[in-house]
C-alpha positions in Angstrom: 64.7 109.9 100.6 67.0 107.9 102.8 69.9 105.8 101.4 67.9 102.6 102.0 64.8 103.9 100.1 67.1 105.1 97.3 68.9 101.7 97.0 65.5 99.7 97.0 64.1 102.0 94.2 67.2 101.7 92.1 67.3 97.9 92.6 63.6 97.5 91.6 64.0 99.7 88.6 67.2 97.9 87.4 65.5 94.5 88.0 62.5 95.5 85.9 64.8 96.5 83.0 66.8 93.3 82.9 64.1 90.9 83.8 64.6 87.3 85.0 68.0 86.8 83.2 69.9 88.4 86.1 69.8 87.9 89.8 70.1 91.4 91.3 70.6 91.8 95.1 71.9 94.4 97.5 74.8 93.7 99.7 76.9 95.7 102.2 80.6 95.2 101.3 83.5 95.7 103.6 86.2 97.4 101.5 89.9 98.1 102.4 90.5 100.3 105.5 87.1 99.4 107.0 85.2 101.4 104.4 81.6 99.9 104.1 79.8 100.4 100.7 76.5 99.4 99.4 76.7 97.3 96.3 74.2 96.3 93.7 75.2 92.7 92.9 74.6 91.4 89.4 74.7 87.6 89.0 74.2 86.0 85.6 72.2 82.8 85.7 74.6 79.9 85.7 77.7 82.1 86.3 80.2 81.8 89.2 81.1 85.4 89.2 79.2 88.5 90.2 79.6 92.1 89.2 79.1 94.9 91.7 78.2 98.5 91.2 78.5 100.6 94.4 75.6 103.0 94.9 77.1 105.4 97.5 78.4 107.9 94.9 75.1 107.7 93.0 73.2 108.6 96.2 75.4 111.6 96.5 74.6 112.7 93.0 70.9 112.1 93.8 71.1 114.4 96.9 72.7 117.1 94.8 69.7 117.1 92.4 70.3 114.4 89.7 66.8 112.9 89.0 66.4 109.2 90.1 65.5 108.2 86.5 68.9 109.5 85.3 70.6 107.6 88.1 68.9 104.3 87.0 70.0 104.9 83.4 73.6 105.5 84.5 73.6 102.3 86.6 72.1 100.2 83.7 74.6 101.7 81.2 77.6 101.0 83.6 76.6 97.4 83.9 76.1 96.9 80.2 79.5 98.4 79.6 81.2 96.1 82.0 79.0 93.0 81.7 81.2 90.0 81.6 81.3 88.4 78.1 83.0 85.3 79.4 82.1 82.7 81.9 84.6 82.2 84.7 84.9 78.7 86.1 86.0 78.7 89.7 86.2 75.0 90.1 90.0 75.4 90.5 89.6 77.3 93.7 88.8 74.1 95.6 92.3 72.7 94.9 95.2 74.4 96.5 97.6 73.1 94.0 95.8 75.1 91.3 95.2 78.2 93.5 98.9 78.3 94.5 100.0 79.5 91.0 97.7 82.4 91.2 98.6 83.6 94.6 99.9 87.1 95.2 100.0 89.7 98.1 98.4 93.1 98.9 99.8 95.7 101.2 97.2 97.3 103.4 97.2 99.7 106.4 97.6 97.7 109.6 95.6 99.9 112.0 92.6 100.6 109.7 92.1 96.9 108.9 92.1 95.4 112.4 88.6 94.0 111.9 89.4 92.5 108.5 92.7 91.1 109.6 90.9 89.0 112.3 89.6 86.9 109.4 92.6 87.0 107.0 96.1 85.3 107.2 98.6 88.1 107.3 102.1 89.2 108.2 102.9 92.5 109.9 105.4 94.6 107.8 106.3 98.0 109.3 102.9 99.7 109.9 101.3 97.7 107.1 100.0 94.2 106.7 100.8 91.7 104.0 97.7 89.8 102.9 97.3 86.9 100.4 94.9 87.0 97.5 94.1 84.9 94.4 94.5 86.8 91.2 92.0 86.4 88.3 92.8 87.6 84.9 90.2 87.9 82.0 89.6 89.9 78.9 86.2 91.0 80.2 87.0 92.1 83.7 90.8 92.8 83.5 92.5 92.1 86.9 90.5 91.0 89.9 91.3 89.0 93.0 89.7 87.0 95.8 91.0 87.8 99.3 92.1 84.7 101.0 90.5 84.1 104.4 91.2 81.6 107.2 88.1 79.5 106.1 89.8 79.0 102.6 93.0 78.1 104.4 91.2 75.4 106.5 89.5 74.1 103.4 92.8 73.6 101.7 94.4 72.0 104.7 97.3 74.3 104.5 99.0 76.6 107.2 99.4 80.3 107.3 103.2 80.3 107.1 103.1 78.1 103.8 100.3 80.1 102.3 102.0 83.5 102.8 105.4 82.1 101.7 103.8 80.8 98.5 102.1 84.1 97.8 105.2 86.2 98.4 107.3 83.8 96.2 104.8 83.8 93.3 103.5 87.3 93.1 106.2 89.0 91.0 105.7 86.3 88.3 102.0 87.2 87.8 102.0 90.9 88.7 105.2 92.2 87.2 106.9 95.3 88.6 106.9 98.6 86.7 109.0 101.5 87.8 108.8 104.7 85.6 109.6 108.4 86.0 106.5 110.4 87.1 106.9 112.7 84.1 106.5 109.7 81.7 103.5 108.4 83.7 101.8 111.8 83.7 102.4 112.3 79.9 101.0 108.8 79.1 97.9 109.4 81.3 97.4 112.9 79.8 97.7 111.6 76.2 95.4 108.7 76.9 92.8 111.1 78.4 93.1 113.6 75.6 92.9 111.0 72.9 89.7 109.6 74.4 88.1 113.1 74.6 89.4 114.8 71.5 87.1 114.3 68.5 88.4 112.0 65.9 90.7 113.7 63.3 89.6 114.1 59.8 91.6 111.9 57.2 94.9 113.7 56.5 94.6 116.0 59.5 96.2 113.6 62.1 99.1 116.1 62.6 96.8 118.7 64.1 95.8 116.3 66.9 99.4 115.4 67.5 100.5 119.0 67.7 97.7 119.8 70.2 98.9 116.8 72.4 102.5 118.1 72.2 101.5 121.5 73.3 99.6 120.0 76.3 102.8 118.1 77.2 104.8 121.4 77.2 102.2 123.0 79.4 102.2 120.1 81.8 106.1 120.1 81.9 106.0 123.7 83.0 103.7 123.1 85.9 105.6 120.2 87.4 108.2 121.2 90.0 111.8 120.1 90.0 111.3 117.7 92.9 108.4 116.0 91.2 110.4 115.5 88.0 112.8 113.4 90.1 110.1 111.1 91.3 109.7 107.5 90.1 106.4 105.7 90.3 106.6 102.0 91.5 103.7 99.7 90.8 102.9 96.6 88.7 102.0 96.4 85.1 98.3 96.1 86.0 98.4 99.0 88.5 96.5 96.8 90.8 97.5 96.9 94.5 101.0 97.6 93.1 102.4 99.1 96.3 103.2 95.5 97.2 105.9 95.6 94.5 108.1 97.0 97.4 108.2 93.3 98.6 109.6 92.0 95.3 113.3 90.7 95.6 114.1 92.0 92.2 112.9 95.5 93.0 114.9 95.6 96.2 117.9 94.3 94.4 117.6 97.0 91.7 117.2 99.7 94.3 120.3 98.6 96.1 122.5 98.9 93.0 124.9 101.8 93.5 124.2 101.9 97.2 121.8 104.9 97.0 119.0 105.6 99.4 115.4 106.3 98.4 112.6 107.9 100.2 109.3 105.9 99.7 106.1 108.0 99.6 102.9 105.9 99.7 100.5 107.3 97.0 97.9 104.6 97.5 97.6 100.8 97.7 98.2 100.8 94.0 101.5 102.5 93.8 104.3 104.3 95.7 106.6 107.1 94.8 110.4 106.8 95.0 112.6 109.8 95.5 116.4 109.4 95.6 118.1 110.7 98.7 120.3 113.6 97.7 120.8 114.9 101.2 118.7 117.9 100.5 115.3 116.5 101.3 113.3 117.6 104.4 111.8 114.9 106.5 109.0 117.0 107.7 108.2 118.4 104.2 108.0 114.9 102.8 105.5 113.9 105.7 103.5 117.0 105.1 103.3 116.2 101.3 102.2 112.7 101.9 99.5 113.7 104.3 98.2 116.4 102.1 97.9 114.2 99.1 96.2 111.5 101.2 93.7 113.9 102.6 92.9 115.7 99.3 93.3 113.1 96.5 93.2 109.5 97.7 89.9 107.7 98.1 89.5 106.3 101.7 89.5 102.6 100.5 92.7 103.2 98.5 94.6 104.8 101.4 97.9 103.1 102.3 99.7 105.1 105.0 100.6 108.5 106.1 104.2 107.4 106.9 107.3 108.0 104.9 109.6 105.1 104.5 113.3 104.9 103.6 115.2 102.3 101.6 118.8 102.0 102.7 120.9 101.3 99.7 123.7 99.9 101.7 121.7 97.4 103.8 118.8 96.8 101.4 116.4 97.3 104.3 113.2 99.4 104.4 112.2 101.3 107.5 109.8 104.1 108.6 111.6 107.4 108.4 
């Protein structure tokens, strides 16, 4: 079965399940880095916001032997779990004065987004591009954003320089920076995963679960190398396009304290790693590590860069190493 046939069968089955209360369509969506994905778009009647479930990974599952019926049930279950429980009013998006307070910036790879950047206001920053977006917050959908395009800018009768200056000046207010040791980040992530997967403790037996988590922490600590223990993870509190935290004046001011230098290792569009310059680091090893992680662990649409950057603690400037 071809991808197109698969998508049509899934769409028809999901439509039959939900009936006329939902408008369900198929749309090709250009994601970050030129990655095109096939989305099943769910639009509630009378709503301004649509939810998308991308079918590319489901097709891979189907090709590996998962029955079509099971795929359809997974798609239905995914939508029901994420179905917006609140209506989002986007009337404000017509008025730049209201949009302005929600503006922020993303950092994306410059070369891999040439086609997208022809439609989007942007500034070149090193080998990256700074692009503006309108951030939406909600209990039902968490953090989402609308990428600002030249058409929006013309509708608002504003210019590119003003738009980008507003976005850069506003973003640290709505997406606050977060910088934590990698060890703490991994412990928190491990604990959260373990708590979700461990069966609920019997009343009075909560200590056993805590002891198991503590043992897992010790095991994790023993497997993390010395260099990794010195890494900091810089993002925002939403962990949503948090690599742009590098642009925050407060972050740059904090890094400059003490005049220390930092190597900046791009992990993804959502975060970067900071490694203090002790004079013992090897440039080529850092580049090798970044490229290996990007190749093996980072989804194509979340890739930021294969470059290693350097923050000069004396000048406060960031450059490609």
